[in-house]
C-alpha positions in Angstrom: 0.0 0.0 0.0 1.3 3.5 -0.8 0.1 7.0 -0.5 0.2 9.9 -2.9 3.4 11.9 -2.6 3.1 15.6 -1.8 3.5 17.4 -5.1 6.5 19.7 -4.9 6.8 22.2 -7.8 10.3 22.4 -9.3 10.9 25.8 -7.8 9.8 24.9 -4.3 12.6 25.4 -1.7 13.5 23.1 1.1 11.8 25.2 3.7 8.4 25.0 1.9 8.8 21.3 1.3 9.8 20.7 4.9 6.8 22.6 6.2 4.4 20.7 4.0 5.8 17.3 5.0 5.9 18.1 8.7 2.3 19.2 8.6 1.5 15.8 7.1 3.4 14.1 9.8 1.7 16.0 12.6 -1.6 14.8 11.3 -0.7 11.1 11.7 -3.1 9.3 14.1 -1.8 7.7 17.3 -2.9 4.3 16.0 -0.8 4.6 12.9 2.1 6.0 15.0 2.0 2.9 17.2 1.8 0.6 14.1 5.0 2.0 12.5 6.9 2.0 15.8 6.1 -1.8 16.0 7.0 -2.3 12.4 10.3 -0.5 12.8 11.1 -2.6 15.9 10.3 -5.8 13.9 12.1 -5.0 10.7 15.0 -2.9 12.0 17.1 -5.8 13.4 16.5 -7.8 10.2 17.7 -4.9 8.0 20.7 -4.3 10.3 21.5 -8.0 10.2 21.2 -8.3 6.4 23.1 -5.1 5.5 25.4 -4.9 8.6 26.9 -8.3 7.7 28.1 -6.8 4.4 29.4 -3.5 5.6 30.9 -4.7 8.9 32.7 -7.7 7.5 36.2 -6.2 8.2 35.7 -6.1 11.9 32.9 -8.6 12.5 30.8 -6.5 14.8 27.9 -4.4 13.5 27.4 -1.0 15.1 23.9 0.3 14.5 23.1 4.0 15.1 19.5 4.9 15.9 18.1 8.2 17.1 16.1 9.3 20.1 12.7 10.5 18.8 11.3 13.8 19.9 7.9 15.5 19.2 5.9 13.7 16.6 8.8 11.7 15.2 8.3 7.9 14.9 9.0 6.5 18.4 12.3 4.7 18.2 12.7 3.2 21.7 11.1 -0.1 20.6 13.6 -0.3 17.7 16.6 0.4 20.1 15.4 -2.3 22.5 15.0 -4.7 19.6 18.4 -4.0 18.3 20.0 -4.4 21.7 18.1 -7.7 22.3 19.4 -8.9 18.9 22.9 -8.4 20.0 23.9 -5.3 18.1 26.1 -2.6 19.5 23.7 0.3 19.5 24.7 3.9 19.3 23.0 7.3 19.6 24.2 10.6 18.1 25.8 13.4 20.0 25.0 16.8 18.6 27.8 19.3 18.8 28.0 22.9 17.7 26.3 24.0 14.5 28.5 23.2 11.5 30.1 20.1 13.2 29.4 16.5 12.4 27.7 14.1 14.8 29.6 11.7 16.9 28.1 8.5 18.2 28.3 6.9 21.6 27.2 3.5 22.7 23.9 3.2 24.6 21.8 0.4 26.0 18.3 0.6 27.3 18.4 1.6 30.9 21.6 3.5 30.7 21.5 7.0 32.3 21.2 9.8 29.7 22.0 13.6 29.7 20.2 16.4 27.9 22.2 17.3 24.9 22.8 20.6 23.1 19.5 20.4 21.3 17.7 19.3 24.5 17.6 15.7 23.1 18.5 12.9 25.5 22.0 11.6 24.7 24.5 9.1 26.2 26.8 10.3 28.8 30.3 11.6 27.9 31.8 8.5 29.5 30.0 6.1 27.1 32.3 4.6 24.5 32.6 6.4 21.1 31.8 4.1 18.2 31.6 4.3 14.4 28.3 3.1 12.9 28.0 0.6 10.1 24.2 1.0 9.7 22.3 4.2 10.6 18.6 4.7 11.1 18.2 8.4 10.1 15.4 10.9 11.0 13.9 13.0 8.3 11.4 15.7 7.6 10.7 14.7 4.0 12.0 12.2 1.4 11.5 11.2 -2.2 11.8 7.8 -4.0 15.3 8.6 -5.2 16.5 8.5 -1.6 16.9 12.2 -1.2 16.1 13.6 2.2 15.3 16.8 3.9 16.3 17.1 7.6 15.6 19.9 10.0 18.0 22.4 8.4 21.2 22.1 10.4 23.0 19.6 8.1 24.2 17.4 10.9 23.4 14.1 9.1 24.6 15.2 5.7 28.0 16.1 7.1 28.2 12.9 9.2 27.2 10.6 6.3 29.7 12.2 4.0 32.5 11.7 6.5 31.5 8.1 7.2 31.3 7.3 3.5 34.7 8.8 2.9 36.3 6.2 5.2 34.1 3.1 4.9 30.9 1.5 3.5 27.8 2.3 5.5 24.1 1.8 5.0 21.8 4.8 5.8 18.1 3.9 6.3 15.6 6.8 6.5 12.7 6.4 8.9 9.5 8.3 8.1 5.7 8.1 7.5 4.5 7.5 4.0 2.8 10.9 4.4 6.2 12.6 4.4 7.0 11.5 0.9 7.3 14.3 -1.6 7.5 14.1 -5.4 10.9 15.7 -5.5 13.3 16.9 -2.8 15.2 20.1 -3.7 18.9 19.0 -3.9 22.1 20.7 -3.1 25.7 19.5 -3.8 26.3 18.7 -0.1 23.2 16.6 0.4 23.8 12.9 1.1 21.3 10.3 -0.2 19.8 7.5 1.8 20.3 3.9 0.8 16.6 3.1 1.6 13.6 4.5 3.4 11.3 2.5 5.7 7.7 3.7 6.1 4.7 2.0 7.7 3.8 0.6 4.2 7.0 -0.3 2.5 10.8 -0.4 2.2 11.8 1.9 -0.6 15.1 1.1 -2.2 16.2 3.8 -4.8 17.4 2.4 -8.1 20.8 4.0 -7.5 21.2 2.0 -4.3 19.7 -1.3 -5.4 
């Protein structure tokens, strides 16, 4: 099952596209939100196992980065718990100053957290730094070519570019089908996703297949 993508005129800028997609996300019912949180927890470890085995072959341990959901983002704690139960090393991002890349620290359900720079819960500074092989990535909007709009600060674009410069990774966007747009406005620094998981389907762009 699919939904109709938000039509984005060629001239539409990122801010307009982001606002339209986030308005759609805010209208998602609590029942659908619970459904995708469950789907993400069910499929996430399977995707990490399938793709992590390929990209983590050199060192044998798959590090999976998730994100701590805020506001009306898809709830990710069930995913994190499922990844931990499946034996993955799980990491969460640490947000630094604007213009910096993310770093990732190991976290397990039940570990104490601190409020980060963006007021998002993060692992403590004493938690081990790790380098992800597979990343579940938040988004405001996406299209079927794997292009993504985030929240405007560019943290994930910089981080994915740096990771890809040193190793093979798999970046999986996580969003509602209602956040799909016909075309994401693209800039040279934008980093594509390898796939996007919604409540209806797993979208694998032709370029990443």
